[in-house]
C-alpha positions in Angstrom: 0.0 0.0 0.0 2.8 2.4 0.9 4.8 2.1 -2.3 2.5 4.4 -4.3 2.9 7.5 -2.2 4.3 10.3 -4.3 7.1 12.5 -3.1 5.9 15.7 -1.5 8.3 17.7 -3.7 6.4 16.5 -6.8 3.1 17.2 -5.1 4.2 20.6 -4.1 5.2 21.3 -7.7 1.8 20.1 -8.8 0.2 22.4 -6.4 2.2 25.6 -7.0 1.4 28.5 -9.2 3.3 31.5 -8.0 2.5 34.9 -9.3 5.9 35.0 -11.0 6.0 31.7 -12.8 4.2 28.4 -13.7 6.3 25.4 -12.9 5.9 22.0 -14.5 7.0 18.7 -13.1 9.1 17.5 -16.0 11.7 18.9 -16.2 11.5 20.7 -12.8 14.3 23.0 -13.7 12.6 24.5 -16.7 9.6 26.9 -16.5 7.9 29.6 -18.4 6.9 33.0 -17.1 3.2 33.8 -16.8 3.7 36.5 -19.5 5.3 34.0 -21.9 2.6 31.5 -21.4 -0.2 34.0 -21.7 1.1 35.4 -24.9 1.5 32.1 -26.7 -1.2 31.5 -29.3 -4.2 29.8 -27.8 -2.4 29.4 -24.5 -5.1 30.9 -22.3 -7.9 28.9 -23.7 -5.8 25.7 -23.5 -5.2 26.4 -19.9 -9.0 26.9 -19.4 -9.7 23.6 -21.1 -7.2 21.8 -18.9 -9.3 22.5 -15.8 -12.0 20.0 -16.8 -9.9 17.8 -19.1 -9.1 15.2 -16.4 -12.3 15.1 -14.4 -13.0 11.6 -15.7 -9.6 10.5 -14.6 -7.2 9.5 -17.3 -4.9 7.7 -14.8 -3.8 11.0 -13.2 -2.8 9.2 -10.0 -0.7 6.4 -11.6 -0.3 6.7 -15.3 1.5 3.4 -15.6 -1.0 1.3 -13.7 -4.7 0.8 -14.2 -6.3 1.2 -10.8 -10.0 1.1 -10.8 -10.2 4.0 -8.4 -8.1 6.2 -10.7 -11.2 7.7 -12.2 -11.2 11.3 -11.1 -14.4 12.8 -9.7 -16.5 9.7 -10.3 -14.2 7.6 -8.1 -14.6 10.0 -5.2 -18.4 9.7 -5.6 -18.1 6.0 -4.8 -15.5 6.3 -2.1 -17.6 8.8 -0.2 -20.9 7.0 -0.7 -19.8 3.5 0.4 -18.4 4.9 3.6 -22.0 5.1 4.8 -25.0 2.8 4.6 -26.8 3.3 1.3 -24.4 1.4 -1.0 -23.3 -2.2 -0.4 -20.0 -3.2 -1.9 -20.1 -7.0 -1.7 -16.6 -8.0 -2.9 -13.1 -7.7 -1.5 -11.5 -5.5 -4.1 -10.8 -2.0 -5.4 -13.2 0.1 -3.3 -13.4 -2.2 -0.3 -11.0 -0.1 1.7 -13.5 2.8 1.9 -16.3 0.4 2.7 -14.4 -1.4 5.4 -12.5 1.7 6.7 -9.1 0.0 6.2 -5.8 1.4 5.0 -7.2 5.0 5.1 -4.4 6.3 7.3 -1.9 8.9 6.3 0.8 6.4 5.3 -1.2 4.6 2.7 -1.7 5.3 -1.0 -5.4 6.0 -0.5 -4.5 9.1 1.4 -2.4 10.3 -1.6 -5.2 9.8 -4.1 -7.4 12.8 -3.3 -4.3 15.0 -2.7 -2.9 14.1 -6.2 -6.2 14.8 -7.9 -7.7 17.8 -6.2 -4.5 19.8 -5.9 -3.7 19.1 -9.6 -7.1 20.4 -10.5 -6.6 23.4 -8.2 -3.3 24.0 -9.8 -5.0 24.2 -13.2 -7.4 26.8 -11.9 -4.6 28.8 -10.3 -2.8 29.0 -13.6 -5.8 30.4 -15.4 -6.5 32.9 -12.6 -2.8 34.0 -12.6 -2.7 34.4 -16.3 -5.9 36.5 -16.3 -4.7 38.7 -13.4 -6.8 40.9 -11.2 -8.3 42.7 -14.1 -8.9 40.2 -16.9 -9.7 41.4 -20.4 -13.2 40.8 -21.8 -11.8 37.8 -23.6 -10.3 36.4 -20.4 -13.3 36.9 -18.1 -15.2 33.8 -19.1 -12.1 31.6 -18.6 -11.3 33.2 -15.3 -14.9 32.7 -14.2 -14.7 29.0 -15.1 -11.5 28.8 -13.1 -12.9 30.5 -10.0 -16.1 28.4 -10.1 -14.2 25.1 -10.4 -11.7 26.1 -7.7 -14.6 26.7 -5.4 -16.1 23.3 -6.4 -12.8 21.5 -5.6 -12.2 23.3 -2.3 -15.9 22.6 -1.3 -15.3 18.9 -1.7 -12.0 19.0 0.2 -13.4 21.1 3.1 -16.2 18.6 3.6 -14.0 15.5 3.3 -11.3 16.7 5.7 -13.2 18.6 8.4 -14.0 16.6 11.6 -16.9 18.9 12.4 -19.0 20.7 9.8 -19.1 24.5 9.5 -22.4 24.8 11.3 -21.1 22.9 14.3 -17.6 24.4 14.6 -16.4 27.3 12.4 -12.9 26.9 13.8 -12.5 23.2 12.9 -9.7 22.8 10.4 -10.0 21.6 6.8 -7.1 21.7 4.2 -4.4 24.1 3.4 -5.5 26.7 0.8 -3.2 27.0 -2.2 -4.1 29.9 -4.4 -2.5 31.7 -7.3 -0.8 34.0 -4.8 0.8 31.1 -2.8 4.6 31.0 -3.2 6.8 28.0 -3.1 8.2 29.0 0.3 4.6 29.3 1.7 4.0 25.6 1.0 6.4 24.5 3.8 4.4 26.4 6.4 0.8 26.4 5.2 -1.7 25.5 8.0 -5.0 23.9 7.4 -7.6 26.6 6.9 -10.5 26.7 9.4 -14.0 26.2 8.2 -14.6 29.9 8.4 -11.5 30.7 6.4 -12.1 28.1 3.6 -15.8 28.8 3.2 -15.1 32.6 3.0 -12.5 31.8 0.3 -15.1 29.6 -1.5 -17.7 32.3 -1.4 -15.2 34.9 -2.6 -14.3 32.7 -5.6 -18.0 32.2 -6.4 -18.6 35.9 -6.2 -15.9 36.4 -8.9 -17.2 33.6 -11.0 -20.8 35.0 -10.9 -19.5 38.3 -12.1 -17.2 37.0 -14.8 -19.7 34.5 -16.2 -22.6 36.9 -16.3 -22.7 36.9 -20.2 -21.2 33.5 -20.8 -23.1 31.2 -23.2 -21.7 27.7 -23.1 -22.1 25.1 -25.8 -22.6 22.1 -23.4 -22.7 21.4 -19.7 -19.1 20.3 -19.4 -18.0 23.7 -18.1 -19.9 25.8 -15.5 -21.9 28.9 -16.4 -23.6 31.4 -14.1 -26.4 28.9 -13.2 -23.9 26.4 -12.0 -22.3 29.2 -9.9 -25.7 29.7 -8.3 -25.9 26.0 -7.7 -22.5 26.0 -6.0 -23.5 28.9 -3.9 -26.7 27.0 -2.9 -24.5 24.1 -1.8 -22.1 26.3 0.1 -24.8 28.2 2.0 -26.6 24.9 2.8 -23.4 23.7 4.4 -23.0 27.0 6.2 -26.7 26.9 7.3 -27.2 30.4 5.9 -30.8 29.4 5.0 -31.9 32.6 3.3 -29.0 32.6 0.9 -29.3 28.8 0.3 -32.9 29.2 -0.7 -32.2 32.3 -2.8 -29.5 30.7 -4.9 -31.1 27.3 -5.2 -34.1 29.1 -6.7 -32.0 31.1 -9.0 -30.1 27.9 -10.1 -33.4 26.3 -11.3 -34.0 28.8 -14.1 -33.9 27.2 -17.5 -33.9 23.6 -16.2 -36.6 21.0 -15.9 -36.9 18.1 -13.5 -36.4 14.7 -15.1 -39.6 12.8 -15.8 -40.1 9.3 -14.6 -39.6 8.0 -18.1 -36.3 9.9 -18.4 -35.2 8.6 -15.0 -35.6 4.9 -15.9 -35.0 5.1 -19.7 -33.2 1.9 -20.9 -31.2 3.8 -23.5 -30.3 7.2 -21.9 -30.9 6.8 -18.2 -28.1 8.7 -16.4 -25.7 8.3 -19.3 -26.8 11.3 -21.5 -27.3 14.9 -20.3 -30.9 16.2 -20.4 -32.8 19.3 -19.3 -32.1 18.5 -15.6 -28.3 18.3 -15.8 -26.6 21.5 -14.9 -22.9 20.3 -14.9 -21.4 17.0 -16.0 -18.4 15.2 -17.3 -18.1 13.0 -20.4 -16.0 10.0 -21.1 -14.6 10.0 -24.7 -13.9 7.0 -26.9 -10.2 7.8 -26.8 -9.9 8.2 -23.1 -7.3 5.9 -21.5 -10.0 4.5 -19.2 -11.8 3.3 -22.3 -8.9 2.2 -24.5 -6.8 0.4 -21.8 -7.7 -2.6 -19.7 -10.7 -3.5 -22.0 -12.4 -0.3 -20.6 -12.6 -2.1 -17.2 -11.0 0.9 -15.5 -14.0 3.1 -16.1 -17.1 4.4 -14.4 -19.2 2.3 -16.8 -17.4 -0.8 -15.8 -18.4 -0.1 -12.2 -21.9 1.2 -12.6 -23.4 -0.1 -15.8 -24.5 -3.8 -15.3 -26.2 -4.3 -18.7 -23.0 -5.0 -20.7 -23.4 -8.4 -22.5 -21.2 -11.0 -20.9 -21.6 -13.3 -23.9 -20.0 -10.7 -26.2 -17.8 -8.3 -24.3 -16.9 -10.3 -21.3 -16.0 -7.1 -19.5 -17.2 -4.9 -16.7 -16.6 -5.3 -13.0 -20.2 -4.8 -12.1 -21.6 -7.0 -14.9 -19.2 -9.9 -15.1 -16.8 -10.0 -12.2 -19.3 -9.9 -9.3 -18.5 -6.4 -8.0 -21.6 -4.3 -8.4 -22.5 -1.5 -6.0 -25.9 -2.6 -4.7 -28.4 -0.5 -2.9 -28.9 -1.0 0.8 -31.8 -3.3 1.3 -33.6 -1.3 3.9 -33.3 1.9 1.9 -34.8 0.1 -1.0 -37.6 -1.3 1.0 -38.6 2.2 2.2 -39.1 3.3 -1.3 -42.9 2.9 -2.1 -43.8 0.8 -5.2 -45.4 3.9 -6.7 -42.1 5.8 -6.6 -40.5 5.7 -10.1 -37.0 5.6 -8.5 -37.7 2.1 -7.2 -37.4 0.8 -10.7 -33.7 1.7 -10.8 -33.0 -1.3 -8.6 -34.0 -5.0 -8.9 -36.5 -6.1 -6.4 -35.1 -8.2 -3.6 -38.1 -10.5 -3.8 -36.8 -11.8 -7.1 -34.2 -13.8 -5.1 -37.0 -16.0 -3.8 -38.5 -17.0 -7.1 -38.4 -20.8 -7.7 -36.5 -21.0 -11.0 -34.3 -19.2 -13.4 -37.2 -19.0 -15.9 -39.3 -17.2 -13.3 -36.5 -14.8 -12.5 -35.9 -14.0 -16.2 -39.6 -13.3 -16.6 -39.5 -10.9 -13.7 -36.3 -9.3 -14.8 -37.9 -8.4 -18.1 -39.6 -5.5 -16.4 -36.2 -3.9 -15.8 -34.3 -4.6 -19.0 -34.4 -5.7 -22.6 -31.9 -8.4 -21.6 -33.2 -10.2 -18.5 -30.9 -13.2 -19.1 -27.9 -10.9 -18.8 -29.0 -9.6 -15.5 -29.6 -13.1 -14.2 -26.0 -13.9 -15.3 -24.8 -10.9 -13.4 -26.8 -11.8 -10.4 -25.4 -15.3 -10.4 -21.9 -13.9 -10.6 -22.6 -12.1 -7.4 -24.8 -14.7 -5.8 -22.2 -17.5 -6.3 -19.9 -15.6 -4.0 -22.6 -15.4 -1.4 -23.2 -11.7 -1.3 -26.2 -9.7 -2.5 -27.8 -12.0 -5.1 -29.8 -10.5 -7.9 -32.0 -8.3 -5.7 -30.6 -4.8 -5.2 -28.6 -4.7 -8.4 -28.6 -1.1 -9.7 -30.0 0.0 -13.0 -29.8 3.7 -12.5 -26.8 4.2 -14.7 -27.3 2.7 -18.1 -24.8 1.8 -20.8 -24.5 4.3 -23.7 -25.2 3.6 -27.4 -28.3 1.4 -27.0 -27.9 -2.2 -28.3 -24.5 -1.6 -29.8 -23.3 -0.3 -26.4 -24.6 -3.3 -24.6 -22.6 -5.6 -26.9 -19.4 -3.5 -26.9 -17.9 -1.9 -23.8 -15.9 0.6 -26.0 -19.3 2.1 -26.9 -21.3 1.3 -23.8 -18.9 2.8 -21.3 -18.6 6.1 -23.2 -21.1 7.7 -20.9 -21.7 11.1 -19.3 -21.8 11.4 -15.5 -23.7 14.2 -13.7 -22.0 16.6 -11.4 -25.0 18.8 -10.6 -28.7 18.3 -11.4 -31.6 20.7 -10.9 -33.3 18.1 -8.6 -30.6 18.8 -6.0 -31.5 22.5 -6.2 -35.2 21.8 -5.5 -34.2 19.8 -2.4 -31.9 22.5 -1.2 -34.6 25.1 -1.7 -37.1 22.9 0.3 -34.7 22.3 3.2 -33.6 25.9 3.4 -37.1 27.2 3.2 -38.3 24.7 5.9 -35.5 25.8 8.3 -37.0 29.3 8.1 -40.7 28.3 7.9 -41.4 24.6 8.2 -44.8 24.8 6.6 -43.3 26.4 3.5 -40.5 23.9 3.3 -42.9 21.0 3.7 -45.0 22.4 0.8 -41.9 22.6 -1.5 -40.8 19.1 -0.5 -44.2 17.6 -1.2 -44.2 19.3 -4.6 -40.9 17.8 -5.5 -41.6 14.4 -4.1 -44.8 14.1 -6.1 -42.8 14.3 -9.3 -41.4 11.0 -8.3 -44.4 9.5 -6.6 -47.8 10.9 -7.2 -49.0 9.2 -4.0 -46.3 10.7 -1.8 -47.4 11.5 1.7 -45.3 13.6 4.0 -44.3 12.0 7.3 -43.4 8.5 6.1 -39.6 8.9 6.5 -39.0 11.4 9.2 -39.4 9.7 12.6 -36.4 9.9 15.0 -36.7 6.2 15.6 -35.9 5.6 12.0 -32.6 7.5 12.0 -29.6 8.0 14.2 -29.0 11.7 15.0 -31.5 14.3 16.0 -32.4 16.7 13.3 -36.2 16.5 13.5 -38.8 15.1 11.2 -38.7 17.7 8.5 -34.9 17.4 7.8 -35.1 13.7 8.0 -37.7 13.7 5.3 -35.5 15.9 3.1 -32.5 13.7 3.8 -34.4 10.6 2.8 -35.3 12.2 -0.5 -31.7 13.2 -1.1 -30.5 9.6 -0.3 -32.9 8.2 -2.9 -32.7 10.9 -5.5 -28.9 11.3 -5.4 -27.9 7.7 -4.8 -24.4 7.0 -6.3 -23.7 10.7 -7.1 -21.3 11.4 -4.2 -23.5 13.1 -1.5 -23.8 10.4 1.2 -20.8 11.3 3.3 -21.3 15.0 3.0 -24.9 14.7 4.2 -24.1 12.4 7.1 -21.4 14.8 8.3 -23.5 17.9 7.7 -26.5 16.4 9.6 -24.3 14.7 12.2 -25.8 11.3 11.6 -24.6 7.8 12.3 -25.0 4.8 10.0 -27.1 1.6 10.2 -25.8 -1.4 8.4 -26.9 -4.2 10.7 -30.5 -5.2 10.8 -32.7 -8.2 10.1 -32.3 -9.2 6.4 -29.4 -6.8 5.8 -27.4 -7.3 2.6 -24.3 -5.6 3.9 -21.2 -7.7 3.9 -20.6 -9.9 6.9 -18.1 -8.4 9.5 -18.9 -4.9 8.2 -22.5 -4.7 9.4 -21.9 -1.8 11.6 -24.3 0.5 13.5 -22.6 3.7 14.7 -24.6 6.2 16.7 -22.4 9.2 15.8 -20.8 10.4 12.6 -18.1 7.7 11.8 -14.5 8.9 12.3 -13.5 7.2 9.0 -15.4 9.9 7.2 -12.8 12.4 8.3 -10.2 11.8 5.6 -6.5 11.7 6.6 -3.9 14.0 4.9 -1.1 12.0 3.3 1.9 12.0 5.6 4.3 13.3 2.9 2.3 16.6 3.1 2.5 16.9 6.8 6.2 15.9 6.8 7.0 18.7 4.3 4.4 21.2 5.4 5.3 21.6 9.1 2.3 23.8 9.9 -0.2 21.1 8.6 -1.7 18.9 11.3 -3.6 15.7 10.6 -6.8 13.9 11.5 -6.6 10.7 13.6 -5.9 7.5 11.8 -9.5 5.9 11.6 -10.2 2.7 13.4 -12.8 0.5 12.0 -15.3 -1.3 14.3 -14.5 -5.0 14.9 -17.2 -7.4 13.8 -20.9 -7.0 13.3 -23.1 -4.8 15.5 -26.2 -6.2 17.1 -29.1 -5.9 14.6 -31.0 -2.6 14.7 -34.7 -2.9 15.4 -36.5 -0.6 13.0 
C-alpha cells in the first residue's frame, strides 16, 4: 500500500502556481513565465480547457497502472458513498477499503489519491487565474470565471472531506491548506489547514468572482460551468453553512432554465443517467479515446463499475456485470421506497431472489431490461460468491449507445456522468425554506416528491426512531429524498457529516457484507479523511486527522 505515495516535492510542484512563474514537473528546472505562457497562441484557452480535461480521470494518480479507483471525480463519488450505509459493496477488491475503513491512514496510497487529484485540478485553476490577473480582459473573463467556479467546487469537496466537524457545528475546525494563485513555493512549507470559516469565506469569494465573470457566458454544453452552476454551487455552500436565506435564494436562481427529469427519463433503458438532459446543470463526459476506455478493456472506467447491462456473452468485461462487483443498494433503503415511486425501478426487487426458478427470474427481470438473461447472469456472478444476489442490483446508470453499447464496452462505457442536477436545487430550496418556515418547506418538499411518486405523503420517512442523530422530522424527510434521488452521485458522506448522523448497516435481512455490518450512533470517524503524511512531513504547519479505526465485527441488529 505504501509504495504508491508520491514525493511531497512532486506534489508541491503540482500544487504551486506562484505569481511570477508556472512550474511543471518535467523537467523541474525549466519553466515559463506567466507572461510568456499568456502570450503564446491559444495558451489561455488551452489552460482553461485543462481545468476540466481530467475530471474523468485518465490515470492522473498512476499513469503506468490501471487502478479502478483512478477515475477522477466519479471515483470520489463512490469512495464517499460507500463509507455510509446506502451502498453495499459486496466483494473484497478495489473500493473495499473505503467500505471497510481499512488502510485509510496517512501512510497509505489512498490518502495520496485525493491529494494528487484535487490539488492538480486546483493548480490548473490557479494557472488560469494567474494568467488573467486581477483585471482580466473581456476575452479572459469567461475563462477566469470558469477557473474561479471550479476552484470553489474542488475546495468545497476538500473542506467537507477533511473537516472533523461541519461549519455549522464548529467554524474553527480545520479543513485543508489553501493554495491559491498567490501562494509562493516558500509558503507551502508552512501552510496550515484553513479553518471552516476561512475556507468557506474563500469559496464564497471565488464564487462571487465567478458569478461576475460568467454573467454573459453562453456555453455550448454542460461540461463547463456557467452562471447557473455558480448559483448552484452557492446554494451548496450556503446549505453547508446553514445560511438558510441565501441557500434558498441561490437554489431558486439555479433552477431557471432547467426541468426536473420525468419518470420516463429517470428509468430510460437507453439514456438513463448516461446522457445529459434538461435537468443536468454540470457534468463530465467519457470519450472513446480516453485511456480508461482504451486500456484494460475499458474495465478501468465508471461504466465498468456502474453499468451492469453489458453483454457478458460478447464483451466479457465490466466489474459490475461480469466480475461480481456491483455497487448494490442497501436493502432497507430500497424497502422504504414505495412501489409507486419511479425511482424504485432503478433497482432490482429483492423479492426476485425468492422466485423458484431461473425461468421465473428471467420473466420478472424483463420488467427492468431488454436483456433479463444478462441480468440473471450478473446476479449469479454475485450470488455465487454469497453476497447480495440479484436483488438490489442497480439499473440507475445505463450503458450508452443502445444495443451496440450493450454488446461493446468501448461504446457502452462512453457515458456522461452528472456533477450537478436541478433536482438537488429543489431539495436545497425545500430544506432551506423549511428551516425558516417549516410549513413552506414542507410544501416545497411535497411538490418535488410528487414528481417521483404521485401518492407521496409527508411523514413517512421522518421519525427519529428511524434515524440516528437528532435533526427533526422535516430534515429527516428531506434527507431521505436526497438519499434516494442522489444515490451514487457522491453526496452520502457529505450529508451524514452535515446532519451529524450515524449509520445503520446491521438489521434483520441486511445485505451488507458480513463483518462490516456496523451500527454507529455518531458520525463515523473514518469519514474524516486523513492527509497524506508526505504533506504533513513537508508542510510543518499542517496537522492531521486521527488514523481511523474500524469497528470490529458486526453490530447487534438494529430494530426498525
